[in-house]
N, C-alpha and C positions, 0 to 999 in steps of 0.2 A: 504493499499501501503506499504511495507516493502520499509528502507532504505535508499537502495540498490537499489530499483527502481525507489523511489524521486530522489537519484544522477542521475541513469544511464539515467531518463528523463530530467531533469534538464540540463547534461549534453550536449545532444541533442538539446533541448531549443539554450543554448548559442553558439555551431556551428551553429544552424540554422543562429540565426544572426551575426553571425563573416559573415560566407558565405554569405550575403545577405549583408552584407558591407561594403564586398573588391570588389563586383560584381558590385553593386550602385554607389563609389565612387570608382571613378579612380585615387583619394589623393594615394589610401593606393597601385595602381599598378605598377611594376617596368619600366616599359616602360612608365611610364605617362612626358604628352605632357601638358603645363601652353601653353593657346589661349588665344591671345592680339588682339585685334580691332586697326591699327591702320592710324589715316586718313589723309591725307593732303589733301591739296585744289581740288585736280584731283579727288579724289580714297579713299577710303574706304577699305583692304583688313585687312582678316584674318591671324597671325602666327599664331605660332605654337614655342618653346621653350623646348627643354628638361632638367630635372632638371637636367645634363652637365651643359648647356649652359648656365644657370640661374646664376648657383654656381660661373661661370668664371667672371658673372655684380654685384654688389653692395649691390642686392638684390634681390631680388624675384616678388616683385609688376612691374603694370604698369608702377609708376613713376621711378623704377630705370630703365628698361627698357627704358622710354625714355629720362633717364638723359643718359645711354651707348651710345646710338643711339646717342646723342649730343654733349655726351666728342671727341668721336673717331669716330664721320661723320660718315659713315655706321654703316649696322650693319646685319652678315647672318642670314638669319630664313629661317623656311618652309611655303611658303604658305600655308592654309587650305581655302578646299571650300567645299561644301555638296555634296556629290554623295548618291546613291544606293547600298547598299552593298553587300554582295552576298545573303542575307538571302535573302531581299526585304528594310531592312530596311533603313530610314533615317542616315547616318554619316557625321561626321564632317572625311577629308583625306586630306592630303597631296600630294599640288598636283608638289612645281616644287621649290627647292631652291631659293632661291629669295634674293640680298642684296638690302637693303633700305637706300635710301642715307638719311644724314640730314639735314632740313630743318627747321627753323623759326617756319613755318607753319605745323607741321609733328606733332604729337598730341598720344599717345598712351594709352591706358585705357583699364582694366579689360575685357575678350570676356568667358560670362557661356553660354553654353548649353548643352540640354536634350538629344542630340542626343550624342550617342557612339564617340570616339573623337579615331581614327584610330593612330597604335605610328605610328613613321616616320619608324623605321623597318618594318615596317607590307606590305611595298612599297605603292607607286603612285597613282593620278587619272589616271598615262598613265597604269596604268598593270608592272610595273615595279620597281621589290626592289632595295628602292634605300638609300646611306650613302652622310652623308649630308660632307664626306670626296671626298667621288667619286664623286660630282655634283660642275659643272662650275656654281656661279650663276649665276642667271638674274639680274639683274641691275633694278631695283623698283625703283622712282622719287614723 
Protein backbone atom coordinates (compact mmCIF):
# COMPACT_ATOMS: atom_id res chain seq x y z
CA UNK A 1 0.00 0.00 0.00
CA UNK A 2 1.41 3.38 -0.95
CA UNK A 3 1.93 6.26 1.46
CA UNK A 4 -0.89 8.25 -0.16
CA UNK A 5 -3.30 5.33 0.22
CA UNK A 6 -2.37 4.98 3.88
CA UNK A 7 -3.00 8.68 4.45
CA UNK A 8 -6.40 8.45 2.74
CA UNK A 9 -7.40 5.40 4.80
CA UNK A 10 -6.16 7.05 8.01
CA UNK A 11 -8.01 10.28 7.14
CA UNK A 12 -11.26 8.44 6.45
CA UNK A 13 -10.90 6.52 9.71
CA UNK A 14 -10.32 9.69 11.71
CA UNK A 15 -13.25 11.42 9.98
CA UNK A 16 -15.47 8.47 10.91
CA UNK A 17 -14.38 8.66 14.54
CA UNK A 18 -15.02 12.40 14.63
CA UNK A 19 -18.51 11.99 13.18
CA UNK A 20 -19.26 9.22 15.67
CA UNK A 21 -18.06 11.40 18.56
CA UNK A 22 -20.26 14.32 17.52
CA UNK A 23 -23.34 12.13 17.05
CA UNK A 24 -22.92 10.09 20.23
CA UNK A 25 -21.84 12.92 22.53
CA UNK A 26 -24.29 15.81 22.69
CA UNK A 27 -21.66 17.96 24.41
CA UNK A 28 -20.42 18.81 20.92
CA UNK A 29 -23.86 19.88 19.72
CA UNK A 30 -24.54 23.57 19.14
CA UNK A 31 -28.03 23.51 20.72
CA UNK A 32 -26.91 21.46 23.70
CA UNK A 33 -29.24 21.26 26.67
CA UNK A 34 -27.95 20.10 30.05
CA UNK A 35 -30.47 18.14 32.11
CA UNK A 36 -30.88 18.29 35.89
CA UNK A 37 -33.19 16.50 38.30
CA UNK A 38 -34.92 18.82 40.75
CA UNK A 39 -36.24 17.14 43.88
CA UNK A 40 -38.76 18.67 46.26
CA UNK A 41 -40.77 16.98 49.02
CA UNK A 42 -43.75 16.87 46.62
CA UNK A 43 -42.15 15.83 43.33
CA UNK A 44 -39.15 15.13 41.15
CA UNK A 45 -38.87 16.77 37.75
CA UNK A 46 -36.24 16.92 35.05
CA UNK A 47 -35.30 20.35 33.75
CA UNK A 48 -33.14 21.46 30.87
CA UNK A 49 -30.94 24.54 30.70
CA UNK A 50 -29.20 25.77 27.57
CA UNK A 51 -25.55 26.74 27.48
CA UNK A 52 -26.64 30.39 27.34
CA UNK A 53 -28.76 29.97 30.49
CA UNK A 54 -25.95 28.15 32.31
CA UNK A 55 -23.50 30.87 31.34
CA UNK A 56 -25.61 33.36 33.32
CA UNK A 57 -25.12 31.25 36.47
CA UNK A 58 -21.93 31.01 38.50
CA UNK A 59 -21.15 27.57 37.07
CA UNK A 60 -22.44 24.77 34.89
CA UNK A 61 -22.91 22.00 37.44
CA UNK A 62 -25.87 21.00 39.62
CA UNK A 63 -24.43 22.78 42.66
CA UNK A 64 -24.30 26.06 40.74
CA UNK A 65 -27.89 25.64 39.56
CA UNK A 66 -29.07 24.89 43.11
CA UNK A 67 -27.12 27.85 44.48
CA UNK A 68 -28.62 30.20 41.87
CA UNK A 69 -32.12 28.87 42.61
CA UNK A 70 -31.72 29.53 46.34
CA UNK A 71 -30.07 32.94 45.86
CA UNK A 72 -32.62 34.22 43.33
CA UNK A 73 -35.62 32.53 44.97
CA UNK A 74 -36.83 31.25 41.60
CA UNK A 75 -35.40 30.00 38.33
CA UNK A 76 -36.87 29.73 34.81
CA UNK A 77 -36.22 26.43 33.04
CA UNK A 78 -37.72 23.96 30.59
CA UNK A 79 -39.33 20.87 32.07
CA UNK A 80 -38.31 17.71 30.20
CA UNK A 81 -40.07 14.38 29.90
CA UNK A 82 -39.67 11.13 27.98
CA UNK A 83 -41.57 10.73 24.72
CA UNK A 84 -41.49 8.63 21.59
CA UNK A 85 -39.93 10.61 18.74
CA UNK A 86 -40.95 10.65 15.08
CA UNK A 87 -38.67 7.67 14.37
CA UNK A 88 -40.23 5.67 17.20
CA UNK A 89 -37.17 6.01 19.44
CA UNK A 90 -37.59 7.18 23.03
CA UNK A 91 -36.16 10.65 23.72
CA UNK A 92 -36.07 13.37 26.36
CA UNK A 93 -38.03 16.39 25.11
CA UNK A 94 -39.10 19.78 26.50
CA UNK A 95 -42.66 19.84 27.86
CA UNK A 96 -43.17 23.41 29.02
CA UNK A 97 -41.38 26.47 30.32
CA UNK A 98 -41.61 26.59 34.12
CA UNK A 99 -40.57 28.80 37.01
CA UNK A 100 -39.05 26.82 39.88
CA UNK A 101 -39.64 28.31 43.31
CA UNK A 102 -36.91 27.84 45.86
CA UNK A 103 -37.42 26.18 49.23
CA UNK A 104 -35.05 24.74 51.81
CA UNK A 105 -36.00 21.23 50.69
CA UNK A 106 -35.34 21.81 46.97
CA UNK A 107 -32.28 19.96 45.66
CA UNK A 108 -30.74 19.86 42.20
CA UNK A 109 -28.58 17.05 40.88
CA UNK A 110 -27.11 16.11 37.53
CA UNK A 111 -29.35 13.97 35.33
CA UNK A 112 -27.88 11.72 32.69
CA UNK A 113 -29.73 9.67 30.12
CA UNK A 114 -28.82 7.44 27.22
CA UNK A 115 -31.81 8.82 25.34
CA UNK A 116 -31.52 11.54 22.73
CA UNK A 117 -32.07 14.98 24.29
CA UNK A 118 -34.24 17.15 22.04
CA UNK A 119 -33.08 20.79 21.88
CA UNK A 120 -35.56 23.38 23.12
CA UNK A 121 -35.81 25.03 19.71
CA UNK A 122 -36.86 21.71 18.11
CA UNK A 123 -40.31 21.82 19.71
CA UNK A 124 -42.11 20.77 22.82
CA UNK A 125 -44.12 17.65 23.51
CA UNK A 126 -47.35 19.43 22.60
CA UNK A 127 -45.88 19.78 19.12
CA UNK A 128 -45.43 23.53 18.99
CA UNK A 129 -42.06 25.06 18.53
CA UNK A 130 -41.27 27.42 21.32
CA UNK A 131 -38.77 29.86 22.62
CA UNK A 132 -38.34 30.64 26.28
CA UNK A 133 -38.74 34.33 25.50
CA UNK A 134 -42.19 33.75 24.02
CA UNK A 135 -43.61 31.45 26.67
CA UNK A 136 -45.04 32.48 30.00
CA UNK A 137 -43.51 30.19 32.66
CA UNK A 138 -45.73 27.85 34.64
CA UNK A 139 -45.02 28.03 38.40
CA UNK A 140 -43.74 24.84 40.02
CA UNK A 141 -43.15 24.57 43.78
